[in-house]
C-alpha positions in Angstrom: 0.1 0.0 -0.1 1.2 3.4 -1.0 1.6 6.0 1.5 1.0 9.6 0.4 3.4 12.3 2.1 1.6 14.5 4.6 3.0 17.5 2.8 1.2 16.3 -0.5 -2.0 15.9 1.3 -2.0 19.2 2.8 -1.3 20.8 -0.4 -4.1 18.8 -2.3 -6.7 19.8 0.7 -5.7 23.5 0.6 -6.3 23.4 -3.3 -9.7 21.5 -2.8 -10.8 24.0 -0.3 -10.0 27.0 -2.6 -11.7 25.3 -5.5 -14.9 24.5 -3.2 -15.1 28.0 -2.3 -14.9 29.2 -5.8 -17.5 26.7 -6.9 -19.9 27.8 -4.2 -19.7 31.5 -5.1 -20.0 30.7 -8.8 -23.0 28.3 -8.1 -24.6 31.3 -6.0 -24.3 33.6 -9.0 -26.2 31.3 -11.2 -28.9 30.5 -8.6 -29.6 33.9 -7.0 -31.4 36.7 -8.6 -31.2 39.5 -6.3 -31.6 42.5 -8.5 -28.1 43.9 -7.7 -25.5 44.8 -10.4 -22.1 46.2 -11.1 -21.7 48.5 -13.9 -18.5 49.4 -15.4 -17.8 53.0 -16.8 -15.0 54.9 -18.0 -14.3 58.0 -16.0 -14.4 60.2 -19.2 -17.8 58.9 -19.5 -19.1 59.4 -15.9 -22.1 61.7 -15.4 -22.3 60.7 -11.9 -21.3 63.4 -9.5 -23.8 63.9 -6.5 -26.4 62.0 -4.7 -29.7 62.7 -6.2 -28.2 63.0 -9.9 -30.2 61.2 -12.8 -29.4 59.8 -16.0 -29.4 56.4 -18.2 -26.8 53.9 -18.8 -26.6 50.5 -20.4 -27.6 47.5 -18.1 -28.6 44.0 -18.3 -32.0 43.4 -20.2 -33.0 41.7 -16.8 -32.9 44.9 -14.8 -36.1 45.9 -13.3 -37.1 49.3 -11.7 -35.8 49.2 -8.0 -32.6 47.1 -8.8 -29.4 48.4 -7.3 -25.9 48.8 -9.0 -22.4 49.7 -7.7 -20.4 51.6 -10.3 -17.0 50.6 -11.1 -14.6 53.1 -12.8 -11.8 51.9 -14.9 -8.4 53.1 -14.9 -6.8 55.3 -13.7 -9.1 55.0 -10.6 -10.0 51.2 -11.0 -12.5 51.2 -8.0 -16.1 51.2 -6.9 -17.2 54.7 -6.1 -21.0 54.9 -6.4 -24.3 53.3 -5.6 -27.3 53.8 -7.9 -30.7 52.5 -8.3 -32.7 51.9 -11.4 -35.9 53.7 -11.7 -37.1 52.0 -15.0 -37.2 48.6 -16.3 -34.5 47.9 -18.9 -35.4 49.3 -22.4 -34.1 48.6 -25.6 -31.2 50.8 -26.9 -30.4 51.2 -30.6 -26.8 51.2 -32.0 -25.3 54.5 -32.4 -22.4 56.8 -31.6 -21.4 59.1 -28.8 -20.7 56.4 -26.0 -18.3 53.6 -25.7 -19.1 50.4 -27.8 -22.2 48.8 -26.5 -21.7 46.0 -24.1 -25.6 45.7 -24.0 -28.6 46.2 -26.2 -30.4 47.5 -23.2 -30.5 50.6 -20.7 -32.3 52.0 -17.7 -32.9 55.3 -16.1 -30.9 55.6 -12.5 -30.7 57.9 -9.6 -27.6 58.3 -7.5 -28.2 57.0 -4.0 -24.6 57.4 -2.6 -21.0 58.7 -3.5 -18.6 56.8 -1.3 -15.9 58.9 0.4 -13.6 56.0 0.4 -14.0 54.1 -3.0 -13.2 50.5 -3.0 -10.1 49.7 -5.2 -9.8 46.4 -7.2 -6.6 45.7 -5.3 -8.4 45.8 -2.1 -11.1 43.5 -3.5 -8.5 40.9 -4.6 -7.0 41.0 -1.3 -10.3 40.1 0.4 -10.8 36.3 0.9 -14.4 36.9 1.2 -14.7 37.8 -2.5 -12.8 34.7 -3.5 -14.5 33.0 -6.5 -16.4 36.2 -7.7 -16.2 35.7 -11.4 -16.6 39.4 -12.1 -13.6 40.2 -10.1 -11.5 37.1 -11.6 -11.9 38.7 -15.1 -11.0 42.3 -13.7 -14.7 43.4 -14.5 -14.2 43.1 -18.3 -17.4 43.9 -19.8 -20.3 46.5 -19.1 -22.3 44.9 -16.6 -22.0 41.8 -14.0 -24.7 40.6 -11.4 -23.5 40.7 -7.8 -24.4 37.6 -5.4 -26.2 38.5 -2.3 -23.2 37.4 -0.1 -20.6 39.5 -2.5 -23.1 42.4 -2.3 -23.2 42.6 1.5 -19.3 42.2 1.7 -18.8 45.2 -0.8 -21.2 47.4 1.3 -19.3 46.6 4.4 -16.0 47.2 2.8 -17.4 50.4 1.4 -18.6 51.6 4.9 -22.2 51.8 3.6 -24.3 51.4 6.8 -27.8 50.2 6.2 -29.1 53.4 7.8 -27.0 55.6 5.4 -28.3 53.6 2.4 -31.8 54.1 3.5 -31.6 57.7 4.1 -33.7 59.6 1.5 -34.0 56.6 -0.7 -37.4 55.1 -2.2 -37.6 51.6 -3.2 -39.5 51.1 -6.4 -41.9 48.2 -6.4 -44.1 46.2 -8.8 -45.8 43.9 -6.9 -46.5 43.1 -3.2 -43.8 40.4 -2.9 -41.1 43.3 -3.7 -42.3 44.9 -0.7 -42.1 42.0 1.3 -38.7 40.8 0.4 -37.3 44.4 0.7 -38.5 44.6 4.4 -36.9 41.2 5.0 -33.6 42.4 3.8 -33.8 46.0 5.2 -35.8 45.8 8.3 -34.2 49.1 9.5 -37.1 50.8 7.3 -39.2 50.4 10.2 -37.3 52.9 11.9 -38.9 55.5 10.1 -42.3 54.7 11.7 -40.8 54.4 15.3 -39.9 50.7 15.1 -36.2 50.4 15.4 -34.0 47.3 15.6 -36.7 44.7 14.4 -35.6 41.2 14.1 -37.3 38.7 11.5 -38.9 35.8 13.0 -40.6 34.4 9.7 -41.5 35.3 6.3 -45.3 33.8 5.9 -45.1 31.9 9.0 -47.7 29.0 8.8 -50.0 29.2 11.6 -52.1 26.1 13.1 -55.1 27.4 10.8 -52.8 27.1 7.9 -53.0 31.0 7.1 -49.7 32.7 6.6 -49.2 36.3 7.8 -46.9 38.3 5.3 -44.1 39.1 8.0 -43.5 38.4 11.7 -40.8 40.3 13.6 -39.8 40.8 17.4 -39.4 44.2 18.5 -36.1 45.5 20.3 -38.0 44.5 23.7 -38.6 41.0 22.3 -42.6 41.5 21.5 -44.1 39.8 18.5 -45.3 42.1 15.8 -47.2 40.9 12.6 -47.2 42.8 9.6 -50.0 42.7 6.9 -48.8 44.2 3.5 -51.1 45.8 0.9 -49.8 47.5 -2.3 -52.6 49.7 -2.6 -55.5 51.1 -0.3 -56.0 49.0 3.0 -59.5 48.1 3.4 -61.8 46.7 6.3 -61.2 43.2 5.4 -57.5 43.6 5.9 -58.0 44.8 9.5 -60.9 42.6 10.7 -60.2 39.3 8.9 -56.5 39.3 8.5 -54.5 41.5 10.9 -56.8 40.9 14.0 -57.0 37.1 13.1 -53.2 36.7 12.9 -52.8 38.8 16.0 -55.2 36.6 18.0 -53.7 33.2 16.5 -50.0 34.4 17.4 -51.2 35.0 21.0 -52.2 31.4 21.2 -49.1 30.1 19.5 -46.8 32.0 22.2 -48.9 31.9 25.3 -47.2 33.5 28.3 -45.9 36.3 26.0 -47.2 39.9 25.8 -50.2 40.2 23.2 -48.6 40.6 19.7 -48.5 44.0 18.1 -49.9 44.6 14.6 -48.8 46.8 11.7 -50.9 47.1 8.4 -49.1 48.7 5.6 -50.5 50.1 2.4 -50.8 53.1 0.3 -53.7 54.7 2.1 -56.2 53.6 4.9 -59.9 53.8 4.1 -62.4 55.1 6.6 -64.1 51.9 7.7 -60.4 50.3 8.0 -59.2 53.4 10.3 -62.2 52.8 12.6 -61.8 49.3 12.9 -57.8 49.8 13.5 -58.5 52.3 16.2 -60.5 49.5 18.1 -57.7 46.9 17.8 -55.3 47.1 20.7 -51.7 47.2 19.6 -52.4 47.7 16.0 -51.3 50.6 13.8 -50.9 51.9 10.3 -47.8 52.7 8.2 -48.0 54.2 4.7 -45.8 52.8 1.9 -44.4 56.3 1.5 -43.4 56.5 5.1 -41.4 53.3 4.8 -39.6 54.6 1.6 -41.7 52.7 -1.2 -43.1 53.9 -4.5 -44.8 52.0 -7.1 -43.2 51.6 -10.5 -44.6 53.4 -13.6 -46.6 51.4 -15.8 -44.4 50.0 -18.6 -44.5 51.7 -21.8 -42.9 51.0 -25.3 -39.5 52.9 -25.3 -36.3 52.8 -27.3 -33.4 55.1 -26.9 -30.8 55.8 -29.8 -27.5 56.7 -28.9 -26.4 59.8 -30.9 -23.3 61.9 -30.8 
């Protein structure tokens, strides 16, 4: 029987670990659709200068209103310097002149959310073990647009010093459907700070109750008290309060006996008079508007095509 030297085994195992980490990130890039991107621009073409600036840029045809993108500037900077948000779905772009050769046949409008005081250089990214295996970094961001996996996105924002409260300040999240609101609140519970609910901790998304009904979101407050959240992308009517929020609060009290009665929050664009009356009679329940939480509805899609001209 042949004995493999320990130093050879150690080297093989080390290579295997690196290969496994690379494969895990690569697989995540293909299986996670997070609506987060990295756009590559030349400094000479950059129109981004200040928070609130608006413009349009080439993007992936899969881009949707509300998606976010980090902007990478090529040499001499070679860094990530800005965070923007798409304000429209991708629309077709006709070939033309006046911009760098098209890397995509689609573009979208955007608004600048943040200009980072300390941009993140490609050198610093390469030295970060947490970014090992990110395909876009391995090819030095060649191309015009790259998807960013959730894990990589979080790491990049951490390295850029972008606290969640800073990212949320003054920012509206564009939504198309109720599930967009739900997922945003799961990822960004700090939005509730805007309505006086700081440091919420997610318990469950669509928790299955004994009745087999599923409230949209259940959190715990900073004091440990349960709060159930019912979401509506439009106006909140009486049924949402009486037959959903009130029922969920009562059933959660039975599921967690001995705890303080759960709180309730119904979210929508507006509250109709009957719903407002019912809510006032439901102890521990309140209303928050989508606007207060930083949400705005996406514009209805229209046929649009842009021709790049000099």
